[in-house]
C-alpha positions in Angstrom: 54.4 21.6 28.0 54.8 24.9 26.7 52.5 26.9 28.5 55.3 29.2 30.1 57.9 29.2 27.0 58.3 32.4 25.3 58.6 31.9 21.3 59.7 35.3 20.6 63.5 36.5 20.9 65.3 39.4 19.4 68.6 38.3 17.7 71.5 40.8 17.6 73.8 40.5 15.2 77.3 40.8 16.5 79.1 41.9 13.2 76.5 45.1 12.3 74.3 45.3 15.5 71.1 44.9 13.6 68.4 43.6 15.9 65.4 41.4 14.5 62.6 39.9 16.5 62.2 36.1 15.4 59.9 33.2 16.5 61.6 30.4 17.5 61.3 26.9 16.7 59.5 24.6 19.1 60.8 21.0 17.3 64.3 22.0 16.1 67.6 23.8 16.9 68.5 26.7 15.0 72.4 26.2 14.5 72.7 29.0 11.7 71.0 32.6 11.2 71.7 35.1 8.1 71.8 38.5 9.4 69.4 40.2 6.7 71.5 43.5 7.2 75.2 42.5 6.7 74.4 38.8 5.5 76.6 37.6 7.9 76.6 33.8 9.0 75.7 33.5 12.9 76.5 30.1 14.4 76.2 29.4 18.2 79.0 30.4 20.7 81.0 27.7 22.0 79.1 25.9 24.9 75.7 27.3 23.4 73.6 24.9 21.6 71.9 27.5 19.2 72.0 31.1 18.0 68.8 32.0 20.2 71.0 31.0 23.1 74.0 33.1 21.5 72.7 36.0 20.1 69.0 36.3 21.4 67.2 37.8 24.4 65.6 34.6 25.3 67.0 31.1 25.4 65.3 28.3 23.2 62.4 26.6 24.2 64.3 23.3 25.6 66.3 25.2 27.6 63.6 27.4 29.2 62.1 24.2 30.2 65.4 23.1 31.7 65.8 20.0 29.1 68.8 19.6 26.7 68.9 21.2 23.6 69.8 19.4 20.3 73.2 18.3 20.0 
């Protein structure tokens, strides 16, 4: 059920501080994200399942639903 799941998250690049609103995928985890400003390749922090959980304003859909994320 995805009725209460938020799909929009603002990703903030830890390298340059660039912020971009992105739509999170509901059927896959996103392990990598390239900053469109400085082109840094973001990877999840240790213990996080995806770039949205590490650098976004909203955790990924599986985490929002209290499920395990892809691993």
